[in-house]
C-alpha positions in Angstrom: 0.5 0.0 0.2 1.0 3.4 -0.9 0.3 4.7 2.4 2.9 2.4 4.3 6.6 3.6 4.7 9.8 2.4 6.0 11.2 6.1 6.5 9.7 9.0 7.9 10.5 12.3 8.2 10.8 15.1 11.0 9.0 18.1 11.6 12.2 20.5 11.3 12.7 18.7 7.9 9.3 19.7 6.6 9.9 23.1 8.2 13.1 23.7 6.2 11.1 23.7 3.2 10.2 27.3 2.4 7.1 26.8 1.1 5.7 24.4 3.4 6.6 27.2 6.1 4.7 30.0 4.0 1.7 27.3 3.8 1.5 26.8 7.5 2.0 30.6 8.4 -1.0 31.4 5.8 -3.1 28.6 7.4 -2.3 29.8 11.3 -3.2 33.4 10.2 -6.5 32.4 8.2 -7.9 29.9 11.2 -7.1 32.4 13.8 -9.1 34.7 12.0 -11.8 32.6 11.2 -12.5 31.0 14.3 -12.2 34.6 15.9 -14.8 35.7 13.5 -17.1 32.9 14.1 -17.0 33.1 17.5 -18.2 36.8 17.6 -21.0 36.4 15.0 -22.3 33.7 16.9 -22.6 36.0 20.3 -23.4 38.9 17.9 -26.4 37.2 16.7 -27.8 35.9 19.9 -27.3 39.1 21.8 -29.5 40.8 18.9 -32.0 38.3 18.9 -31.8 36.1 21.9 -32.6 33.5 19.7 -31.1 29.8 19.3 -32.9 29.6 16.5 -30.7 32.2 14.3 -27.8 31.2 15.6 -29.0 27.7 14.0 -29.9 29.3 11.0 -26.1 31.3 10.9 -24.3 28.0 11.4 -26.6 26.0 8.9 -25.2 29.2 6.2 -21.7 28.5 7.1 -21.9 24.7 6.6 -24.2 23.5 4.2 -23.4 25.6 1.3 -19.9 24.2 1.8 -21.5 20.5 2.1 -22.9 21.7 -1.3 -20.3 22.9 -3.5 -17.0 21.2 -1.5 -16.9 18.4 -4.6 -17.2 21.2 -7.3 -14.4 22.7 -5.5 -12.2 19.7 -5.5 -13.0 19.8 -9.6 -11.6 23.3 -10.0 -8.6 22.3 -7.8 -7.7 19.8 -9.9 -8.8 21.5 -13.2 -6.5 24.9 -12.8 -3.0 25.7 -10.9 -3.7 25.5 -6.9 -1.8 28.1 -5.7 -4.3 30.5 -8.0 -7.6 28.5 -7.0 -6.2 29.3 -3.2 -5.4 33.1 -3.7 -8.6 33.5 -5.9 -10.4 32.0 -2.6 -8.6 33.9 0.0 -9.1 37.4 -1.8 -13.2 36.3 -3.1 -13.6 35.7 0.9 -11.5 39.3 1.8 -14.1 41.1 0.0 -17.4 39.1 1.3 -15.8 39.7 4.7 -15.8 43.6 4.4 -19.0 43.5 3.2 -20.0 41.6 6.0 -18.3 43.6 8.3 -20.1 46.8 6.9 -23.1 45.1 7.3 -22.9 44.4 11.2 -21.8 48.1 11.9 -24.6 49.6 10.1 -26.8 47.0 12.0 -28.1 45.5 9.2 -31.5 43.2 8.7 -30.3 39.6 9.9 -31.6 38.1 6.6 -28.6 40.3 4.7 -26.2 39.2 7.4 -27.3 35.8 6.6 -27.1 35.6 2.7 -23.1 37.5 3.4 -22.2 34.4 5.5 -23.5 32.2 2.5 -21.4 34.0 0.1 -18.5 33.9 2.6 -18.5 30.3 2.9 -19.1 29.2 -0.7 -15.7 31.5 -1.1 -13.8 30.0 1.2 -14.8 26.3 0.2 -12.1 26.0 -2.6 -9.0 26.8 -0.5 -9.2 23.3 1.4 -8.9 20.5 -1.2 -6.5 22.9 -3.3 -4.3 23.2 0.1 -4.5 19.3 0.6 -3.8 18.4 -3.1 -0.9 20.9 -3.1 0.8 20.0 0.0 2.2 16.6 -2.1 4.1 19.3 -4.5 5.3 21.0 -2.1 7.0 18.4 0.3 8.6 15.3 -0.5 7.2 12.0 0.3 9.4 11.2 3.4 7.8 14.2 4.9 4.7 14.2 4.0 3.4 12.4 7.4 5.1 15.2 9.7 3.9 17.9 7.5 -0.2 16.7 7.8 1.0 16.0 11.4 2.2 19.6 11.9 -1.4 20.7 10.3 -3.4 19.1 12.4 -1.4 19.7 15.8 -1.6 23.1 15.3 -5.4 22.7 13.8 -5.9 21.8 17.4 -3.8 25.0 18.8 -6.2 27.3 17.0 -9.3 25.6 18.3 -8.2 27.1 21.7 -6.5 30.4 20.5 -8.9 31.0 18.0 -12.3 31.3 20.1 -10.2 33.2 23.1 -9.3 35.9 20.5 -12.6 36.1 19.8 -13.5 36.7 23.4 -11.2 39.2 23.8 -12.2 41.2 20.9 -16.0 41.2 22.6 -14.4 42.8 25.3 -11.9 45.4 23.8 -14.0 46.3 20.5 -17.3 46.3 18.8 -18.2 43.0 16.7 -17.6 44.5 13.6 -14.0 45.0 14.1 -13.7 41.4 14.5 -15.4 40.9 11.1 -12.9 43.1 9.3 -10.0 41.6 11.4 -10.6 38.6 9.7 -11.0 40.1 6.0 -7.7 41.4 6.8 -6.5 37.9 7.6 -7.6 36.6 4.6 -5.4 39.4 2.7 -2.6 38.5 4.6 -3.0 34.9 3.4 -3.3 35.9 -0.3 -0.3 37.7 0.1 1.9 35.0 2.0 0.6 32.8 -1.6 1.9 34.7 -3.5 5.7 34.0 -2.5 4.9 30.6 -3.0 7.1 29.1 -5.8 5.4 25.4 -5.8 3.3 25.4 -9.2 1.0 22.4 -9.1 0.2 20.5 -12.3 -3.3 20.8 -13.1 -5.1 18.0 -14.7 -5.2 18.7 -18.4 -7.9 16.6 -19.4 -10.3 18.0 -17.1 -8.7 21.9 -18.1 -8.8 20.9 -21.7 -11.3 18.5 -22.8 -14.5 19.6 -23.0 -16.5 17.2 -20.8 -18.0 19.6 -18.4 -17.7 20.0 -14.7 -20.3 17.0 -13.5 -17.9 14.5 -15.3 -15.0 15.8 -13.8 -16.3 15.6 -10.9 -18.1 11.9 -11.5 -14.5 11.0 -12.5 -13.1 11.8 -8.9 -16.1 9.5 -7.5 -14.9 6.6 -10.1 -11.4 7.1 -9.0 -12.6 6.5 -5.3 -14.6 3.7 -6.1 -12.0 1.8 -8.4 -10.0 1.7 -5.2 -11.0 -0.2 -2.2 -8.1 1.0 0.0 -8.7 4.8 -0.6 -12.4 4.6 -0.4 -11.8 2.5 3.3 -9.5 5.6 4.0 -12.0 8.5 3.2 -14.8 6.4 5.2 -12.5 6.7 8.2 -12.0 10.0 7.8 -15.6 10.7 8.0 -16.3 7.9 10.9 -13.2 10.5 12.6 -15.3 13.3 11.6 -18.4 12.0 13.0 -17.2 11.1 16.1 -15.9 14.6 16.9 -19.5 16.0 15.5 -21.2 14.5 18.6 -18.6 16.5 20.7 -19.8 20.0 21.5 -23.5 18.5 22.3 -22.0 15.5 24.5 -19.5 18.0 26.3 -22.3 20.7 26.9 -24.1 18.1 28.6 -21.5 16.0 30.2 -19.9 19.5 32.1 -23.6 20.5 33.2 -24.8 16.5 33.9 -21.7 14.9 35.0 -19.0 16.9 35.9 -21.3 20.1 37.2 -18.5 23.0 35.9 -21.4 24.8 33.6 -19.8 26.6 30.8 -16.3 26.8 32.3 -16.0 23.2 32.0 -17.2 23.3 28.7 -13.9 25.1 27.5 -12.0 23.0 29.7 -13.2 20.1 27.8 -12.5 21.3 24.4 -8.7 22.3 26.0 -8.3 19.0 26.7 -9.5 17.6 23.5 -7.2 19.8 21.8 -4.2 19.2 23.8 -4.6 15.3 22.9 -4.0 16.1 19.7 -1.0 18.0 19.9 0.6 15.2 22.1 -0.7 12.9 19.7 0.8 14.5 16.4 4.8 14.0 18.1 4.2 10.4 18.1 2.2 9.8 14.7 5.9 9.5 12.8 6.4 6.3 14.4 3.2 5.1 13.4 3.5 5.8 9.8 6.7 3.5 9.3 4.5 0.4 10.8 1.0 -1.2 9.5 -1.6 1.4 8.0 -4.6 -0.7 9.0 -4.3 -1.7 12.9 -3.3 2.2 13.4 -5.9 3.9 11.7 -8.3 1.0 13.8 -6.8 1.9 16.7 -7.0 5.9 16.5 -10.6 5.5 15.9 -10.8 2.9 19.1 -8.8 5.5 21.3 -11.4 8.5 20.1 -14.4 7.1 20.7 -14.0 4.8 23.6 -13.0 7.5 26.0 -16.9 8.9 25.2 -18.5 5.6 27.1 -15.8 6.3 30.5 -17.1 10.0 30.2 -20.2 7.9 31.2 -19.4 7.0 34.9 -16.9 9.8 35.5 -18.0 12.7 38.0 -14.0 14.5 38.4 -13.3 17.1 35.5 -9.2 15.5 36.2 -10.2 12.1 35.2 -12.8 13.4 32.4 -9.7 15.9 31.3 -7.3 13.1 31.1 -10.0 10.7 29.0 -10.3 13.6 26.5 -6.6 14.1 26.1 -6.6 10.2 25.1 -9.8 11.1 22.3 -8.5 13.8 20.7 -4.8 12.1 20.4 -7.0 9.2 18.4 -8.0 11.7 16.4 -5.5 13.0 15.1 -4.3 9.9 14.5 -6.4 8.8 12.0 -6.3 12.1 10.3 -2.5 12.2 9.7 -2.7 8.4 8.8 -5.5 8.2 6.6 -5.3 11.8 5.0 -1.4 11.3 4.3 -2.3 7.8 2.8 -4.8 9.2 0.8 -2.4 11.5 -0.8 0.0 8.8 -1.4 -2.5 6.3 -3.1 -4.6 8.6 -5.2 -3.3 9.9 -8.7 -1.7 13.7 -8.2 -4.3 14.9 -11.0 -7.1 14.0 -8.5 -6.4 14.6 -5.6 -8.3 17.6 -5.5 -11.5 16.0 -6.4 -10.5 13.4 -3.5 -10.5 16.1 -0.9 -13.7 17.7 -2.2 -15.6 14.6 -1.9 -14.1 14.5 1.9 -14.7 17.7 2.7 -18.1 17.5 1.5 -18.7 14.3 3.8 -16.9 16.1 6.4 -19.5 18.8 6.6 -22.2 15.9 6.4 -21.1 14.1 9.3 -20.3 16.9 11.2 -23.8 18.3 11.2 -25.3 14.5 11.3 -23.3 13.9 14.5 -24.1 16.7 16.0 -28.0 16.4 15.5 -27.7 12.5 16.2 -26.1 13.3 19.9 -28.5 16.0 20.8 -31.4 13.8 19.5 -30.2 10.5 21.4 -29.2 12.7 24.5 -32.7 14.0 24.5 -34.6 10.5 24.2 -32.5 8.0 25.9 -30.3 10.1 27.9 -26.8 11.3 28.5 -25.1 7.7 30.4 -26.7 5.7 27.5 -25.7 7.9 24.2 -22.1 7.7 25.6 -21.8 4.7 26.0 -23.5 3.8 22.7 -21.5 6.2 20.9 -18.1 4.8 22.7 -19.0 1.4 21.9 -20.3 1.3 18.3 -18.3 3.4 16.7 -15.1 1.3 18.7 -17.2 -1.9 16.9 -17.0 -0.2 13.4 -13.4 0.7 13.7 -12.5 -2.8 14.1 -15.0 -4.2 11.4 -14.5 -2.1 8.9 -9.9 -2.9 8.7 -10.2 -5.8 6.7 -9.0 -3.6 2.9 -7.0 -1.9 4.9 -5.4 -5.6 6.2 -5.3 -6.5 2.6 -3.3 -3.6 1.7 -0.8 -3.8 4.3 0.2 -7.6 2.9 -0.1 -6.7 -0.3 2.5 -3.8 0.5 4.5 -6.3 2.6 4.7 -8.5 -0.5 5.7 -5.9 -2.9 8.6 -4.7 -0.5 9.9 -8.1 -0.4 9.8 -8.5 -4.1 11.3 -5.3 -4.9 14.6 -5.8 -2.2 16.9 -7.6 -4.8 16.2 -4.2 -6.6 16.9 -1.9 -3.7 19.7 -4.0 -3.0 21.6 -3.8 -6.4 20.3 0.1 -6.7 21.8 0.9 -3.5 25.4 -0.4 -4.6 25.6 2.4 -7.7 27.4 5.4 -7.1 24.5 7.2 -8.5 22.5 6.8 -5.1 25.4 8.0 -2.8 23.2 9.5 -0.3 20.0 8.3 -1.3 17.3 7.0 1.8 15.8 3.8 2.1 12.6 5.9 1.0 14.2 7.4 -2.2 15.4 3.7 -3.3 12.1 2.1 -2.9 10.2 4.8 -5.1 13.5 4.0 -7.8 12.7 0.2 -7.2 9.2 0.2 -8.1 9.9 2.8 -11.6 12.4 0.2 -12.7 11.3 -1.3 -15.8 13.2 -4.4 -17.0 13.9 -4.2 -20.7 16.4 -7.1 -23.0 17.5 -5.9 -26.0 19.2 -8.2 -28.5 23.0 -7.8 -30.0 23.2 -4.5 -32.4 20.0 -2.9 -31.1 19.8 1.1 -30.5 19.3 1.3 -26.8 19.3 5.1 -27.4 20.1 7.2 -30.2 22.3 10.6 -30.4 20.0 13.2 -30.4 16.8 12.0 -29.5 14.6 13.2 -26.4 16.0 12.1 -22.9 13.3 10.6 -21.6 15.1 7.9 -19.0 18.3 6.4 -17.2 19.4 3.0 -17.6 21.5 0.7 -15.5 23.1 -2.0 -17.0 22.3 -5.4 -15.5 23.7 -8.0 -17.5 25.6 -7.4 -21.2 27.8 -5.4 -22.7 27.0 -1.8 -24.6 29.0 0.5 -27.0 28.8 4.3 -26.7 29.6 6.3 -29.5 28.8 9.6 -30.8 29.3 12.3 -33.5 29.6 15.1 -30.8 30.9 18.7 -31.9 33.0 16.9 -34.4 30.4 15.7 -36.5 32.7 12.5 -37.1 31.2 9.3 -35.3 33.9 7.9 -32.8 33.4 4.9 -30.1 33.9 6.5 -26.8 33.8 3.2 -24.5 32.1 0.0 -23.9 30.2 -0.6 -20.6 29.4 -3.8 -18.1 27.3 -4.5 -15.6 26.8 -2.1 -13.1 26.9 0.5 -15.2 24.6 3.3 -16.2 24.0 6.0 -19.0 21.2 8.4 -19.9 21.5 10.6 -17.2 23.2 13.5 -18.8 20.4 14.3 -20.9 18.1 14.2 -17.7 20.3 16.4 -15.3 21.2 18.6 -17.9 17.5 18.7 -20.0 19.1 18.4 -23.3 18.6 15.6 -26.4 21.0 12.4 -25.9 24.7 13.2 -26.2 25.4 9.8 -27.5 24.3 6.7 -29.1 23.9 3.4 -27.3 24.2 -0.1 -29.0 24.2 -3.5 -27.3 27.3 -5.3 -28.2 25.5 -8.9 -27.1 22.1 -9.6 -25.5 21.5 -7.4 -22.9 19.3 -6.6 -19.5 18.6 -3.1 -18.6 16.5 -1.6 -15.9 15.0 1.5 -17.5 13.9 4.6 -15.3 11.9 7.2 -16.8 13.8 10.3 -16.5 10.3 11.9 -14.6 10.5 9.0 -11.9 13.9 9.9 -11.4 13.9 13.4 -10.9 10.7 13.1 -8.6 13.3 10.6 -6.4 16.0 12.9 -6.2 13.8 15.4 -4.8 14.3 13.8 -1.5 18.1 13.8 -1.5 20.9 15.8 -3.0 22.6 14.4 -6.0 26.1 12.2 -5.8 29.0 14.9 -6.7 30.5 12.3 -8.1 27.7 11.2 -10.4 27.8 15.0 -11.3 31.5 15.3 -11.9 31.5 12.3 -14.1 28.3 13.1 -16.2 30.0 16.7 -16.8 33.7 14.9 -18.2 31.5 12.8 -20.0 30.0 15.8 -21.8 33.0 17.9 -22.0 34.5 14.8 -24.2 32.1 15.2 -26.9 30.0 18.3 -26.6 32.9 20.7 -24.7 30.3 23.9 -25.5 27.6 22.2 -23.5 29.6 21.3 -20.7 30.4 24.9 -20.1 26.9 25.8 -19.6 25.6 25.7 -16.1 24.0 22.5 -15.0 20.2 22.6 -14.1 18.4 19.7 -12.2 14.8 21.3 -12.8 
């Protein structure tokens, strides 16, 4: 399974990537502003109306549009360059938020505020699937897990900081100020995104073939339907979000009925839940190196089972410990499942996949809170807590089958790749390459057998692959800049050729012909360059490539090399 890796990175390695730091900064600015705005708007609406019905209406105005258009937002993230989608989303949300700030300041009718809230939701929705899909291009394979882990741990921190900032604004300023600050946060976010050097590769089929947005949307659903492992991972993400969706209702009831701590207790429980996410994020990288199925199922059990424990707890400290465990389980599931989805699905479909995931998350969040409220009012808090804790845990274990199959397949694939990995590791070309890079290259290997006298590559042809000579011999000849063909050398097993054109971005500089029946490993230029993003080129390789090029094309050898 693509989601299982043998090597994982660290936070500091991910943060060493400038574009990742920019994404993190943009996220923090946007998230803190949005949480503060949401808190202030909720209080403002309740103060004006004294009605929980109006508060619910505004919550629906924020969530329902996202649920409806998130899959289409994912199509946009695949059709167009993703940083552009994110910038347009942030800037359009800024404009809508400025309008909302003016309406609040003027005391406009609540219907006008409600409509504007819907517009804000429509504007911000494309951002998330585009950002999740872009992350795969921003960080290398080794650092994908810590990159996701850090994002989710920061989300937990923001859950605490954002509402607290909103509460401070309520004390110090008028409500419209918080809305205006959120508009500024969108502008700052857009400005940070302009500094991103990473550019995604949109799905050209979706962008250029006039199939229609509905067909593009269905392509995402079909891709998920054809990937049982990816579909299972998505369902686990939804299960995890559904559990989280019940917590607001349940925590309010637990704080009042079980702990007797009132509204202060609610903040305490939410903080404990968020703290668990921060703590677990530090350990999730290690879990990513093992079997994905048991780790994801364990995460759901850790998230849900403490809810059953709350049914018998009356001490706030014990309840806090249980929720630290629960919050940790949530982050484990999200990090592992989202990272595996990013690895499992084709890059050109990632926007649509995360659009579908976002839509489902909005739906189960709403459904989870409604179900929790209904059950508490009909069967009581204790029965509700035990039911959710047990049922969600059983579902986690019952649905693990496809992930276990994927784990077994991944282990078998890795065993089959081991001879290739061992052979590649002995070559000077891959000096300094880590285990994960070697695995990527081994997966990209295509074995090619050529007969004696056959031309493997011809001088002047496009450089599209690197070749490793496994058995047999080849002659290398070139006309070079002199125009007269000459034999340069004969190469035997464990030699390689074809790297000059790939590294320099130029056509083939020599002709390679098999002297006898020969077996070669072909690695496409794209796969080679993608794998090398995670490790520097061998200095010996670069020196040898320059020396070879100087023998036939001294003018090109004198030009600066490029690895773009």
